[in-house]
C-alpha positions in Angstrom: -35.3 226.9 -231.6 -35.3 229.1 -234.7 -37.5 231.0 -233.8 -35.8 231.7 -230.3 -32.9 232.9 -232.3 -34.5 235.0 -234.3 -35.6 237.5 -231.1 -32.7 240.3 -230.5 -32.4 239.2 -226.4 -31.4 236.2 -227.0 -29.3 237.0 -229.7 -27.0 239.3 -227.8 -27.3 236.5 -225.1 -25.4 233.9 -227.6 -23.5 236.9 -228.8 -22.1 237.7 -224.4 -21.5 234.0 -224.3 -19.7 233.5 -227.1 -17.7 236.7 -226.3 -17.0 235.6 -223.0 -15.9 232.5 -223.9 -13.7 233.8 -226.0 -12.3 236.0 -223.0 -11.9 233.4 -221.3 -9.3 231.3 -224.1 -7.4 234.2 -224.7 -7.3 234.8 -220.8 -5.8 230.8 -221.0 -3.8 231.9 -223.5 -2.2 234.4 -222.0 -1.6 232.6 -218.3 0.3 230.0 -220.2 2.9 231.7 -222.0 4.0 234.1 -219.5 3.8 232.4 -216.8 4.8 229.1 -218.8 3.0 226.2 -219.8 4.6 223.7 -216.7 3.3 226.3 -214.2 0.7 225.7 -214.8 0.0 221.7 -215.4 1.6 221.7 -211.9 -0.8 224.5 -210.7 -3.8 221.5 -212.2 -1.8 219.1 -210.5 -2.6 220.2 -207.3 -6.2 218.4 -206.2 -7.4 221.4 -204.0 -6.6 223.5 -206.5 -9.1 221.4 -209.3 -11.5 220.9 -207.0 -11.8 224.7 -207.0 -11.8 224.9 -211.0 -14.6 221.6 -210.7 -16.8 224.1 -208.6 -15.7 226.9 -210.6 -17.0 224.9 -213.7 -20.1 223.5 -212.0 -21.7 226.7 -210.7 -20.5 228.2 -214.1 -23.6 225.3 -215.7 -25.8 226.4 -213.1 -25.8 230.8 -213.9 -26.4 229.2 -217.5 -29.0 226.3 -216.8 -30.8 228.6 -214.5 -30.4 231.5 -217.3 -31.4 228.8 -220.5 -34.2 227.9 -218.6 -36.5 231.8 -217.2 -35.9 232.4 -220.9 -37.8 229.6 -222.1 -40.4 230.7 -219.4 -41.0 233.6 -220.6 -40.9 233.1 -223.6 -44.4 231.8 -224.7 -44.1 231.3 -228.3 -48.2 229.5 -228.3 -49.3 233.0 -226.8 -47.5 234.7 -229.8 -49.3 232.6 -232.5 -53.1 232.3 -230.9 -52.5 236.3 -230.4 -51.9 236.5 -233.6 -54.9 233.9 -235.0 -57.4 235.7 -233.0 -56.0 238.9 -234.8 -56.5 237.8 -238.3 -59.5 236.2 -237.7 -60.2 239.8 -236.2 -59.8 241.4 -239.6 -61.3 238.4 -241.2 -64.3 239.3 -239.6 -64.9 243.2 -240.5 -63.7 242.9 -244.3 -66.8 243.1 -246.6 -66.8 239.6 -248.6 -66.2 240.2 -252.9 -69.6 239.3 -254.3 -68.8 237.3 -257.3 
């Protein structure tokens, strides 16, 4: 996980997700402030509206899960470690050793 967070692209993804959450929370706060809490609660009490919210939430969950799977699929830390160790081994072979 720590290696995953070191990637600039992954930190950018986390930033986008965090700011998206902030925008959603601020939007809900603004809606409740300007429309009134009772109107939002009445809207949520309607079964059709709850179904809509469920579909949106599940869709967002699927999208986030797919993005996570794609990022894990294309992130190959084992390959990076293996290529680094191969390069180090090549350098050791070409570097002359000192006689003691």
